[in-house]
C-alpha positions in Angstrom: -15.1 90.1 -201.5 -13.5 87.8 -204.2 -12.8 84.2 -203.3 -9.2 83.0 -203.0 -9.7 80.7 -205.9 -10.6 83.8 -208.0 -7.4 85.9 -206.7 -4.9 82.9 -206.9 -4.7 82.7 -210.7 -4.2 86.4 -210.9 -1.4 86.3 -208.4 0.3 83.6 -210.2 0.2 85.4 -213.6 1.4 88.7 -212.0 4.4 86.9 -210.5 5.4 85.7 -213.8 4.9 89.0 -215.3 7.0 90.7 -212.6 9.6 88.3 -212.8 10.1 88.7 -216.6 9.9 92.6 -216.3 12.6 92.5 -213.7 14.9 90.5 -215.8 14.5 92.4 -219.0 15.0 95.7 -216.8 18.1 94.5 -215.4 19.4 92.9 -218.7 18.7 95.7 -221.0 18.2 98.9 -218.8 14.8 99.6 -220.1 11.8 100.6 -218.1 9.3 97.9 -217.2 6.2 99.9 -218.2 6.5 99.0 -222.0 6.3 95.3 -220.9 3.9 95.6 -217.9 1.1 97.5 -219.8 0.4 94.8 -222.3 1.1 92.1 -219.9 -1.5 93.5 -217.4 -3.9 93.9 -220.4 -3.6 90.3 -221.6 -3.5 88.9 -218.1 -6.6 90.7 -216.7 -8.5 90.1 -219.9 -7.6 86.3 -219.8 -8.9 86.2 -216.2 -12.3 87.9 -217.3 -11.7 91.5 -216.1 -12.5 93.3 -219.4 -14.6 96.4 -219.6 -14.2 99.8 -221.5 -11.6 101.1 -218.9 -9.3 98.2 -218.6 -6.4 100.0 -220.1 -6.6 102.8 -217.6 -6.1 100.1 -214.8 -3.0 98.8 -216.7 -1.5 102.2 -217.3 -2.1 103.4 -213.7 -0.7 100.3 -212.1 2.3 100.3 -214.3 2.9 103.9 -213.4 2.6 103.0 -209.7 5.3 100.5 -209.9 7.5 103.1 -211.7 7.4 105.4 -208.6 9.3 102.7 -206.6 11.6 101.4 -209.4 12.6 104.9 -210.5 13.3 106.0 -207.0 15.7 103.1 -206.4 17.3 103.7 -209.9 17.9 107.4 -209.2 19.5 106.7 -205.9 21.7 104.1 -207.4 22.8 106.2 -210.3 23.3 109.2 -208.0 25.7 107.4 -206.0 27.8 107.0 -209.0 27.4 110.8 -209.8 25.5 110.0 -213.1 22.3 112.1 -212.6 22.2 115.4 -214.3 20.4 117.5 -211.6 20.5 120.6 -213.8 18.4 119.0 -216.4 16.0 117.4 -213.8 15.6 120.8 -212.0 15.0 122.7 -215.3 12.7 120.1 -217.0 10.6 118.9 -214.2 7.8 121.5 -214.3 7.2 120.9 -218.1 7.4 116.9 -217.7 5.1 117.1 -214.6 2.6 119.4 -216.3 2.5 117.1 -219.4 2.0 114.0 -217.1 -1.0 115.7 -215.5 -2.7 116.5 -218.7 -1.9 113.0 -220.0 -3.7 111.5 -216.9 -6.8 113.7 -217.6 -6.8 112.7 -221.1 -6.3 109.0 -220.4 -8.9 108.8 -217.8 -11.5 110.1 -220.3 -10.7 107.8 -223.2 -12.0 104.3 -223.9 -9.8 101.4 -223.5 -9.8 100.7 -227.3 -8.5 104.2 -227.9 -5.7 103.8 -225.4 -4.8 100.5 -226.9 -4.4 102.3 -230.3 -2.3 105.0 -228.8 -0.1 102.4 -227.1 0.2 100.3 -230.2 1.4 103.2 -232.3 3.9 104.6 -229.8 5.2 101.2 -228.8 5.8 100.5 -232.6 7.6 103.8 -233.0 9.9 102.9 -229.9 10.5 99.3 -231.2 11.6 100.6 -234.6 13.8 103.3 -233.1 15.4 100.7 -230.7 16.0 98.4 -233.7 17.3 101.0 -236.2 18.4 104.1 -234.3 21.9 105.1 -234.5 24.1 106.4 -231.6 25.5 109.2 -233.8 22.1 110.8 -234.6 21.7 114.4 -233.2 19.2 117.0 -233.2 21.4 119.4 -231.4 24.6 119.8 -229.4 23.1 120.8 -226.1 19.7 120.3 -224.3 17.2 122.8 -225.7 15.9 125.6 -223.6 13.0 128.0 -223.8 9.7 127.3 -225.7 11.3 124.0 -227.4 12.3 122.7 -223.7 8.7 123.5 -222.7 7.1 121.6 -225.5 9.5 118.6 -225.6 9.3 118.2 -221.9 5.4 118.4 -221.8 5.5 115.9 -224.6 7.6 113.6 -222.9 5.3 113.5 -219.8 2.1 113.5 -221.8 2.9 110.5 -224.1 4.6 108.5 -221.3 1.4 108.6 -219.2 -0.8 107.6 -222.2 1.6 104.5 -222.5 2.0 103.9 -218.7 5.8 104.2 -218.9 8.4 106.1 -217.1 11.0 108.5 -218.6 13.3 106.0 -220.4 11.5 105.2 -223.6 11.3 108.8 -224.6 13.7 110.5 -222.3 16.7 108.5 -223.1 16.5 109.0 -227.0 15.7 112.6 -226.6 18.6 113.4 -224.4 21.0 111.4 -226.5 19.8 113.1 -229.6 20.7 116.3 -227.8 24.4 115.1 -227.2 23.9 114.1 -223.5 26.2 111.1 -222.8 24.2 107.9 -222.7 25.1 106.9 -219.1 23.8 110.4 -217.9 20.7 110.2 -220.1 19.7 106.8 -218.6 20.5 108.1 -215.1 18.5 111.3 -215.6 15.6 109.6 -217.3 15.0 107.6 -214.0 14.3 111.0 -212.5 11.9 111.7 -215.2 10.1 108.5 -214.2 9.3 109.8 -210.7 8.2 113.3 -212.1 5.8 111.3 -214.5 4.5 108.8 -212.3 3.8 110.6 -209.0 1.2 113.2 -210.2 -0.3 111.0 -212.6 -0.8 108.0 -210.0 -2.3 110.6 -207.5 -4.8 111.5 -210.2 -5.6 107.8 -211.2 -6.2 107.1 -207.6 -9.2 109.5 -207.7 -11.1 108.2 -210.6 -13.7 105.5 -210.7 -13.3 102.4 -212.8 -16.3 100.2 -213.9 -15.6 96.4 -213.9 -12.2 96.7 -212.4 -10.2 93.7 -211.2 -10.4 92.9 -207.4 -8.7 95.2 -205.0 -8.4 98.2 -207.3 -8.3 101.7 -205.8 -9.2 104.4 -208.4 -7.4 102.8 -211.4 -4.5 101.2 -209.4 -4.7 97.5 -208.9 -3.1 96.8 -205.6 -2.2 93.1 -205.9 -0.6 93.8 -209.4 1.5 96.7 -207.8 2.6 94.7 -204.8 3.4 91.4 -206.7 5.3 93.1 -209.5 7.4 95.3 -207.2 8.3 92.3 -205.1 9.2 90.0 -208.3 11.1 92.9 -209.9 13.2 93.3 -206.8 14.2 89.7 -206.8 14.8 89.3 -210.5 16.4 92.6 -211.6 19.8 91.6 -210.0 19.6 88.5 -212.1 19.2 90.4 -215.3 22.2 92.8 -214.3 24.4 89.6 -213.9 23.3 88.2 -217.2 24.1 91.7 -218.8 27.7 91.4 -217.6 28.0 88.1 -219.2 26.5 88.6 -222.5 26.6 91.1 -225.5 23.7 93.5 -225.0 23.6 94.8 -228.7 21.9 91.6 -230.2 19.8 91.4 -227.0 18.3 94.9 -227.6 17.7 94.0 -231.2 15.7 90.9 -230.2 13.9 93.1 -227.5 13.1 95.6 -230.2 11.5 92.9 -232.3 9.6 91.7 -229.3 8.2 95.0 -228.6 7.3 95.6 -232.2 5.3 92.4 -232.2 3.5 93.3 -229.0 2.6 96.7 -230.6 1.4 95.1 -233.8 -0.5 92.5 -231.8 -2.2 95.5 -229.8 -3.0 97.2 -233.1 -4.6 93.9 -234.4 -6.8 93.4 -231.5 -8.0 97.1 -232.0 -8.7 96.5 -235.7 -10.8 93.4 -234.7 -8.7 91.0 -236.5 
């Protein structure tokens, strides 16, 4: 069993990560996964827990936190009547199937490959957040048939490969298909549960070499518990700040931050 002196620095770093993720989530309405995954990766690496499967631990632990945060978000949005249950009921089989395939693929890849995937997708998300326009449209209604099947599976698949919920891909996708932004944000929280639950179950069943202490499968329990506790404390602070500040320039700053994180991840993959 690891000594307390080994665990204490990890807990301290995780508290800082969770506090930051909670404030950003409350302030900008973005999911924590796009912050948590690189933060977990750098924190665990700094503490000496490397290995060829470290990214699997980061992805799985981030997704485990999303189960809790997305459930709270869905309940909150549902009380305001913002969740589009028709979309959730018709899209969940495809999103869930994509998430399961994503977990199977992620569990078989090396950490460096997952770093590359995260870096590329996070770079795309950051650029869209910075330069995307609210009037852009791919259609006037949510797609059906084969297009719904393919897009839904893609949202689930790529979200698991990044360790994120439904917001980063789901909100832009639904907005591009003319769903009002407040309904898109609320419904994407439901996507997060659909993505996270089956993938976390799968990640709990795999074996990880050289994992951080108290890791079951690929889910690190201290990171999960500490981050959930800290986000519950700090997310309301972010919400209060959001009501006092103009969110538009803050989103641009966050887009720059995510872009820098993505480029740094790609730099490490390239060995620079």
